[in-house]
C-alpha positions in Angstrom: 9.8 18.2 -5.4 7.6 15.8 -7.5 4.5 15.8 -6.5 3.3 12.6 -8.1 6.5 10.8 -6.1 7.2 12.9 -3.4 9.2 10.3 -2.2 10.3 9.3 -5.1 10.5 6.1 -7.0 10.3 2.8 -5.3 13.9 1.5 -4.7 14.1 -2.5 -4.0 18.1 -2.7 -3.1 18.9 -6.1 -5.5 19.7 -8.3 -2.7 17.3 -7.7 0.3 18.1 -8.9 3.8 16.5 -10.0 6.5 16.9 -6.3 7.9 15.3 -5.0 5.1 12.4 -6.2 6.3 12.8 -5.6 8.9 12.6 -2.4 8.5 9.9 -2.0 6.0 7.7 -3.5 8.5 8.8 -1.4 11.2 6.9 1.0 9.0 3.9 -0.9 8.1 3.1 -1.5 11.6 2.2 2.1 12.5 1.2 3.1 8.6 -2.3 3.3 10.8 -2.0 4.9 13.5 -0.5 8.1 11.6 -2.7 7.5 8.9 -5.8 8.0 11.2 -3.8 10.8 12.9 -3.7 12.8 9.5 -7.4 12.1 8.2 -9.5 11.1 10.8 -10.6 14.2 12.3 -11.0 16.3 8.5 -14.4 18.0 7.2 -16.2 16.8 4.4 -15.0 20.1 2.6 -11.0 18.5 3.6 -11.9 14.7 2.1 -12.7 16.0 -1.4 -9.0 18.1 -1.6 -6.7 16.6 -3.8 -2.6 17.0 -4.3 -3.0 18.2 -8.1 -5.3 19.1 -10.5 -6.5 15.2 -11.9 -5.7 13.7 -8.7 -7.8 11.7 -6.4 -9.0 13.1 -3.3 -7.9 12.4 -0.2 -11.2 10.3 0.8 -10.0 7.6 -2.8 -6.8 8.1 -1.4 -7.6 6.0 2.1 -9.7 3.9 0.1 -7.4 3.2 -2.3 -4.7 2.5 0.0 -6.9 -0.3 1.3 -7.8 -1.6 -2.0 -3.5 -1.9 -2.8 -2.6 -3.3 0.3 -5.5 -5.9 0.2 -4.9 -6.9 -3.3 -0.8 -7.3 -2.6 -1.9 -9.3 0.4 -3.0 -11.9 -1.5 -0.2 -11.7 -3.8 1.9 -12.2 -1.3 0.0 -15.2 0.4 -0.6 -16.7 -3.3 3.2 -16.4 -3.8 3.9 -18.6 -0.8 1.8 -20.5 -0.9 1.4 -21.6 -5.0 4.5 -22.1 -7.3 4.5 -19.0 -9.5 1.5 -18.1 -9.6 0.1 -15.9 -12.3 -1.9 -13.2 -10.5 -4.3 -10.3 -12.8 -3.8 -6.7 -12.2 -6.5 -4.6 -10.8 -7.9 -1.4 -12.7 -7.3 0.7 -9.6 -9.0 3.5 -11.2 -12.4 1.6 -12.0 -12.2 0.6 -7.7 -11.7 4.2 -7.2 -15.3 5.5 -8.0 -17.5 2.2 -7.0 -19.7 3.5 -4.6 -18.0 1.6 -0.9 -15.2 4.6 -2.0 -18.0 6.9 -0.6 -18.2 5.3 2.5 -16.3 7.6 5.8 -12.9 7.1 5.6 -12.4 4.8 8.7 -14.4 1.4 6.9 -10.3 1.9 5.0 -8.3 2.5 8.6 -10.1 -0.3 10.3 -9.4 -2.9 7.1 -5.5 -1.7 6.8 -5.0 -2.4 11.0 -6.4 -5.9 9.8 -4.4 -6.2 6.6 -0.9 -4.5 8.2 -1.5 -6.4 11.5 -1.1 -9.8 9.2 1.2 -8.9 6.9 3.3 -8.0 9.9 3.2 -11.0 11.5 3.7 -13.1 8.1 7.2 -11.1 7.3 8.7 -11.2 10.8 8.5 -15.1 10.1 9.8 -15.0 6.4 13.4 -16.9 5.2 15.7 -16.0 3.1 14.3 -18.6 0.6 10.6 -17.1 1.4 11.6 -14.1 0.3 12.9 -15.3 -2.6 9.6 -16.7 -3.8 8.4 -15.3 -6.9 4.9 -14.4 -8.1 3.9 -13.5 -12.3 2.0 -10.2 -12.5 0.1 -9.9 -15.8 1.3 -7.0 -16.6 4.5 -6.2 -14.5 6.2 -9.6 -14.9 7.7 -11.3 -12.2 7.5 -10.3 -8.6 9.6 -11.3 -5.6 8.3 -11.3 -2.2 11.0 -9.1 -1.1 9.8 -6.6 -3.5 6.9 -7.3 -3.0 7.1 -6.4 0.6 8.8 -3.2 -0.2 6.3 -2.0 -2.1 4.0 -2.3 0.2 5.8 -0.1 2.7 6.4 2.4 0.0 2.9 2.3 -1.2 2.0 3.2 2.1 4.1 6.4 2.5 3.7 7.1 -1.4 0.1 8.2 -0.3 0.5 9.5 2.5 2.7 12.0 1.5 0.2 12.7 -1.4 -2.5 13.3 1.7 -0.7 15.5 3.4 0.1 17.4 0.2 -3.4 17.4 -0.2 -4.4 19.2 3.3 -1.7 21.5 2.6 -3.0 23.2 -0.7 
């Protein structure tokens, strides 16, 4: 298994269907329950475990998931409301060491509950036309809404796998 990408790289079908979107939304809708079951009763010592040397701790991963999903949700909304907006990247490494990442993981799980509920609600109403709307990422170039929904689902599962690996080490 590739520990860096335990569930594999993000794979977005060339032609994303409403069925693809619905599948990703189901993953997003159940995510915070699954994350909470995994990290909710961990000790401080367990929250400091990593899945590989030099990687973020479980605590940092939980906070990163919330930070990243927040940024991706904002990008999704901008793509749906603006005409191909240019979106800046965010420095994940710097975000991961800010003082708020010392807070209990429950803070980020609560944040994710709200973000994910909003993503699912929004995603369930997307039309084919909206799925094809785009934003331009400062580094990655043009990204369609359909690919952003895929990444929202993949990203959470990707880091949940990292957390589970860290907890078995």
